[in-house]
C-alpha positions as CSV (number, residue, x, y, z in Angstrom):
1,M,8.9,24.7,-2.4
2,E,10.6,22.6,-5.1
3,N,8.1,21.5,-7.7
4,T,8.6,17.7,-8.3
5,T,5.4,17.0,-10.2
6,L,7.3,16.5,-13.5
7,W,9.8,14.2,-11.9
8,T,7.3,12.0,-10.0
9,F,5.2,11.7,-13.2
10,A,8.4,10.7,-15.1
11,A,9.2,8.1,-12.4
12,V,5.7,6.6,-12.5
13,V,5.7,6.3,-16.3
14,L,9.2,5.0,-16.6
15,S,8.7,2.4,-13.9
16,F,5.3,1.3,-15.4
17,L,6.8,0.9,-18.8
18,I,9.8,-1.1,-17.5
19,A,7.7,-3.5,-15.4
20,S,4.9,-4.0,-17.9
21,L,7.3,-4.6,-20.8
22,M,9.5,-6.9,-18.7
23,G,6.4,-9.2,-18.4
24,K,6.5,-10.0,-22.1
25,K,9.9,-11.6,-21.7
26,L,10.0,-12.6,-18.1
27,I,6.8,-14.7,-17.9
28,P,7.7,-16.9,-20.9
29,F,11.2,-17.3,-19.4
30,L,9.8,-18.4,-16.0
31,H,7.5,-20.8,-17.8
32,K,10.5,-22.2,-19.7
33,L,12.4,-22.7,-16.4
34,K,9.2,-24.3,-14.9
35,Y,9.2,-21.9,-12.1
36,G,5.5,-22.5,-11.4
37,Q,3.7,-21.9,-8.1
38,T,2.7,-24.9,-6.0
39,I,-0.7,-24.3,-4.5
40,L,-0.9,-25.7,-1.0
41,D,-4.0,-27.6,0.3
42,I,-4.4,-25.1,3.1
43,G,-5.9,-22.5,0.7
44,P,-9.3,-22.4,-1.0
45,K,-9.8,-25.5,-3.2
46,W,-10.5,-23.5,-6.3
47,H,-7.0,-22.0,-6.1
48,K,-5.7,-25.4,-7.4
49,N,-6.6,-24.1,-10.8
50,K,-3.7,-21.7,-10.5
51,Q,-1.2,-24.5,-10.1
52,G,1.8,-23.9,-12.3
53,T,1.4,-20.2,-12.7
54,P,4.9,-18.8,-12.8
55,T,6.1,-17.1,-9.6
56,M,9.0,-14.7,-8.8
57,G,7.3,-12.1,-11.0
58,G,8.1,-9.5,-8.4
59,I,11.4,-9.1,-10.2
60,M,9.5,-6.9,-12.6
61,F,8.7,-4.1,-10.1
62,I,11.9,-4.6,-8.2
63,A,13.9,-3.8,-11.4
64,S,11.6,-1.0,-12.5
65,T,11.6,0.7,-9.1
66,I,15.4,0.6,-8.7
67,V,16.1,1.7,-12.3
68,S,13.5,4.4,-12.6
69,T,14.4,5.8,-9.1
70,V,18.1,6.0,-9.9
71,I,17.6,7.5,-13.4
72,V,15.0,10.1,-12.4
73,V,16.7,11.2,-9.2
74,L,20.0,11.7,-11.0
75,V,18.3,13.8,-13.7
76,Y,16.3,15.7,-11.1
77,R,19.5,16.6,-9.1
78,F,21.3,17.6,-12.3
79,A,18.4,19.8,-13.4
80,A,18.0,21.4,-10.0
81,N,21.6,22.6,-10.3
82,G,22.1,22.9,-6.6
83,Y,18.7,24.4,-5.7
84,I,17.7,21.6,-3.4
85,S,16.9,21.9,0.3
86,T,19.2,20.4,2.8
87,D,16.6,17.9,4.1
88,N,15.9,16.8,0.5
89,A,19.6,16.5,-0.3
90,N,20.2,14.4,2.8
91,A,17.2,12.2,2.1
92,M,18.5,11.4,-1.4
93,K,22.1,11.0,-0.2
94,F,21.4,8.7,2.8
95,F,17.8,7.6,3.3
96,L,16.9,6.8,-0.3
97,P,19.8,4.4,-1.0
98,A,19.5,2.8,2.5
99,G,15.8,2.2,1.9
100,L,16.3,0.7,-1.5
101,A,19.1,-1.6,-0.1
102,M,16.9,-2.8,2.7
103,A,14.0,-3.6,0.3
104,V,16.4,-5.4,-2.1
105,L,17.7,-7.5,0.8
106,Y,14.2,-8.5,1.8
107,G,13.5,-9.3,-1.8
108,A,16.7,-11.5,-1.8
109,I,15.3,-13.4,1.3
110,G,12.1,-13.9,-0.6
111,F,14.0,-15.1,-3.7
112,I,15.8,-17.7,-1.6
113,D,12.5,-18.8,-0.2
114,D,10.9,-19.0,-3.6
115,Y,13.9,-20.8,-5.1
116,I,13.7,-23.5,-2.4
117,K,10.0,-23.9,-3.0
118,V,10.1,-24.0,-6.7
119,V,13.5,-25.4,-7.7
120,K,14.3,-27.6,-4.7
121,K,10.6,-28.7,-4.5
122,R,10.4,-28.0,-0.7
123,N,6.9,-26.4,-0.5
124,L,7.5,-24.6,2.8
125,G,10.8,-22.9,1.7
126,L,12.8,-21.4,4.5
127,T,11.8,-22.3,8.0
128,A,10.1,-19.6,10.1
129,K,13.2,-19.3,12.3
130,Q,15.5,-18.9,9.3
131,K,13.2,-16.2,7.9
132,L,13.0,-14.2,11.2
133,V,16.7,-14.3,11.8
134,L,17.4,-13.0,8.3
135,Q,14.6,-10.4,8.5
136,F,15.8,-9.0,11.8
137,A,19.4,-8.9,10.6
138,V,18.3,-6.7,7.6
139,A,16.1,-4.5,9.9
140,I,18.9,-4.0,12.4
141,S,21.4,-3.3,9.6
142,Y,19.1,-0.7,8.1
143,L,18.5,1.0,11.5
144,A,22.3,1.0,12.1
145,T,22.9,2.7,8.8
146,L,20.3,5.4,9.5
147,T,22.0,6.0,12.9
148,L,25.4,6.4,11.2
149,C,23.8,8.9,8.9
150,G,22.5,10.9,11.8
151,Y,18.9,9.7,11.9
152,G,18.7,9.5,15.7
153,T,15.9,8.2,17.8
154,E,13.4,10.9,17.2
155,T,10.2,10.3,15.4
156,Y,7.5,12.7,14.3
157,I,3.9,12.2,15.4
158,P,1.2,14.4,13.9
159,F,-0.5,16.7,16.4
160,V,2.2,15.9,18.9
161,G,5.5,16.8,17.3
162,M,9.0,15.2,17.5
163,V,9.2,12.5,20.2
164,D,12.5,10.9,21.4
165,I,12.1,7.5,23.0
166,G,15.8,6.7,23.2
167,F,17.1,3.2,22.8
168,L,13.6,1.8,22.9
169,Y,13.1,3.3,19.5
170,Y,15.4,0.7,17.9
171,V,13.6,-2.2,19.5
172,I,10.2,-1.0,18.4
173,A,11.4,0.0,14.9
174,A,13.0,-3.4,14.3
175,I,9.8,-5.2,15.4
176,V,7.7,-2.9,13.3
177,I,9.8,-3.4,10.1
178,V,9.8,-7.2,10.4
179,G,6.1,-7.2,11.3
180,I,5.1,-5.0,8.3
181,V,7.3,-7.0,5.9
182,N,5.5,-10.2,6.9
183,A,2.1,-8.5,6.9
184,V,2.6,-7.4,3.3
185,N,3.7,-11.0,2.5
186,L,0.5,-12.3,4.0
187,T,-1.5,-9.9,1.9
188,D,-0.3,-11.6,-1.2
189,G,-2.9,-14.3,-1.5
190,I,-5.2,-13.5,-4.4
191,D,-4.7,-12.0,-7.8
192,G,-3.8,-8.3,-7.8
193,L,-4.4,-7.7,-4.1
194,D,-0.9,-6.9,-2.8
195,G,0.1,-5.0,-5.9
196,S,-3.1,-2.9,-5.8
197,I,-2.9,-2.0,-2.1
198,T,0.8,-1.2,-2.4
199,F,0.2,1.0,-5.5
200,F,-2.1,3.2,-3.4
201,V,0.1,3.2,-0.4
202,A,3.1,4.3,-2.6
203,L,0.9,6.9,-4.2
204,F,0.0,8.5,-0.9
205,F,3.6,8.3,0.3
206,M,4.5,10.2,-2.9
207,M,2.0,12.9,-2.1
208,I,3.1,13.3,1.5
209,A,6.8,13.4,0.5
210,S,5.9,16.2,-2.0
211,I,4.1,18.1,0.7
212,M,7.2,17.8,2.9
213,N,9.4,19.0,0.1
214,L,11.3,15.7,-0.1
215,G,11.5,15.3,-3.9
216,G,13.9,12.4,-3.8
217,I,11.6,10.3,-1.6
218,S,8.6,11.4,-3.7
219,I,10.3,10.1,-6.8
220,E,11.1,6.8,-5.0
221,A,7.5,6.3,-4.0
222,A,6.4,7.2,-7.5
223,A,8.7,4.6,-9.0
224,L,7.2,2.0,-6.7
225,A,3.7,3.0,-7.6
226,G,4.5,2.7,-11.3
227,G,6.2,-0.6,-10.8
228,C,3.2,-2.0,-9.0
229,L,0.9,-0.8,-11.8
230,G,3.1,-2.3,-14.5
231,F,3.1,-5.6,-12.6
232,L,-0.7,-5.5,-12.3
233,V,-1.0,-5.7,-16.1
234,W,0.1,-9.3,-15.7
235,N,-1.1,-10.0,-12.1
236,F,-4.7,-8.8,-12.1
237,H,-7.3,-11.5,-12.2
238,P,-6.8,-14.0,-13.8
239,A,-3.1,-13.7,-13.0
240,K,-0.5,-14.7,-15.6
241,V,2.3,-14.4,-13.0
242,F,2.6,-14.2,-9.2
243,M,5.0,-11.9,-7.4
244,G,6.2,-14.6,-5.0
245,D,7.9,-13.9,-1.7
246,T,10.6,-12.2,-3.9
247,G,8.1,-9.5,-4.6
248,S,6.0,-9.3,-1.5
249,L,9.0,-9.0,0.9
250,F,10.5,-6.3,-1.4
251,L,7.2,-4.4,-1.2
252,G,7.2,-4.7,2.6
253,G,10.7,-3.3,2.7
254,M,9.8,-0.4,0.5
255,V,6.8,0.5,2.5
256,C,8.9,0.6,5.7
257,A,11.7,2.5,3.9
258,L,9.3,5.2,2.7
259,A,7.8,5.7,6.2
260,F,11.2,5.9,7.9
261,S,12.6,8.2,5.2
262,L,9.9,10.7,6.1
263,K,10.7,10.2,9.8
264,M,7.1,9.3,10.4
265,P,7.0,5.5,10.7
266,I,3.7,5.9,12.6
267,L,2.1,6.5,9.2
268,I,2.4,2.8,8.5
269,I,-0.6,2.3,10.8
270,P,-3.2,4.2,8.7
271,M,-1.5,3.8,5.4
272,G,-0.9,0.1,5.8
273,I,-4.2,-0.6,7.5
274,M,-5.1,-3.5,5.2
275,Y,-1.7,-5.2,5.8
276,L,-2.3,-5.0,9.5
277,V,-5.8,-6.4,9.2
278,E,-4.4,-9.3,7.2
279,M,-1.7,-10.0,9.8
280,F,-4.0,-9.7,12.8
281,S,-6.6,-11.9,11.2
282,V,-4.0,-14.7,11.1
283,M,-2.9,-14.0,14.7
284,L,-6.5,-14.0,16.0
285,Q,-7.4,-17.1,14.0
286,V,-4.4,-19.0,15.5
287,T,-5.1,-17.8,19.0
288,Y,-8.8,-18.5,18.9
289,F,-8.2,-21.9,17.4
290,K,-5.8,-22.9,20.3
291,L,-8.0,-21.4,23.0
292,T,-11.2,-23.1,21.8
293,H,-9.4,-26.4,20.9
294,G,-10.3,-26.4,17.2
295,K,-12.9,-23.7,16.6
296,R,-12.3,-21.0,14.0
297,L,-13.0,-17.3,14.2
298,F,-12.9,-16.8,10.4
299,K,-13.7,-19.3,7.7
300,M,-10.1,-19.1,6.6
301,S,-7.2,-16.7,7.2
302,P,-5.7,-14.4,6.1
303,I,-9.0,-12.5,6.0
304,H,-9.1,-12.2,2.2
305,H,-9.7,-15.9,2.1
306,H,-12.5,-15.5,4.6
307,F,-14.3,-13.2,2.1
308,E,-13.5,-15.6,-0.7
309,M,-15.1,-18.4,1.3
310,S,-18.1,-16.1,1.9
311,G,-18.7,-15.8,-1.9
312,W,-16.8,-12.6,-2.8
313,S,-14.9,-12.7,-6.1
314,E,-11.2,-11.9,-6.1
315,T,-11.8,-8.7,-8.0
316,K,-14.4,-7.5,-5.4
317,I,-11.9,-8.2,-2.6
318,V,-9.2,-6.2,-4.4
319,V,-11.6,-3.3,-5.0
320,V,-12.9,-3.1,-1.5
321,F,-9.5,-3.5,0.2
322,S,-8.0,-0.9,-2.1
323,A,-10.9,1.5,-1.4
324,V,-10.3,1.2,2.4
325,T,-6.6,1.9,1.7
326,V,-7.5,5.0,-0.2
327,V,-9.7,6.3,2.6
328,F,-7.0,5.8,5.2
329,G,-4.5,7.3,2.8
330,V,-6.5,10.5,2.6
331,I,-6.8,10.5,6.4
332,S,-3.0,10.2,6.6
333,I,-2.5,13.2,4.3
334,L,-4.9,15.3,6.3
335,C,-3.0,14.3,9.5
336,V,0.3,15.4,8.0
337,I,-1.2,18.7,6.7
338,F,-3.2,19.7,9.8
339,G,-1.2,17.9,12.4
340,A,2.0,20.0,11.9
341,V,3.2,21.3,15.2
């Protein structure tokens, strides 16, 4: 097994330094451009105090993830001097750049949305239809790229093995990618929440990739973890900057890219449990509201706002949601280790 401990550590540190140091320049720059967040009335009233906090701060971890991944992977490949497994080499050659490209494209959609909200002063940004069309276009392009690289329609399920579901795979995969990207976006509602959860998700993907001897993917996950941590220096409560849709859609793309690069997209279910809880809380709230003609299942959705309205502090919500993520991350690792067929 190739030892990637040094390289993953280097990716975490480099990405953390880039993201955290960027904040010193980027935040004043966003202030100067008056790229402040508009707080809508649909959220908790006390969130109005955050009005004007600069957004689009996700640029910090987008830049740090890309730069540190590219640098560390190149050095890693040079240092390995050819002693890299075929699966690892293919992952670095095809899956890694395809995943980064997908995440960047989702970040670009988020940037357009943020730009319309902040600069054009249209609070709702892109319409729901425009977002879905663009998001599905990116997902389909990503899946088409994987197919051209020989990915196929097989997926690994712990305790079961490789399962081939044919063309239906592409339909399910596209829906999963777009769903998770939007679920991660919904999770970005209070200071430090999305960055903290994704930090742990990336950390566990890093561990699983190392166990599977996929050093390149492990480095990519480590870079994402370091970028999230560097961003949290500025985003933890009270936040000095928000990631915006620019950042949250990029994070969603990265989470999907890591899962698909391991050929185990099913890991998104346990690893991204809190993203799914956030998404389904919104779906349940809307459905219940319509069926009961105005009654609410939660005090407010997504569910992190329900806990806010119940008296939980933002920090407590972040800690509890992150702890749940850690528990399910450990379960995911155990499934990979003991579920090998």
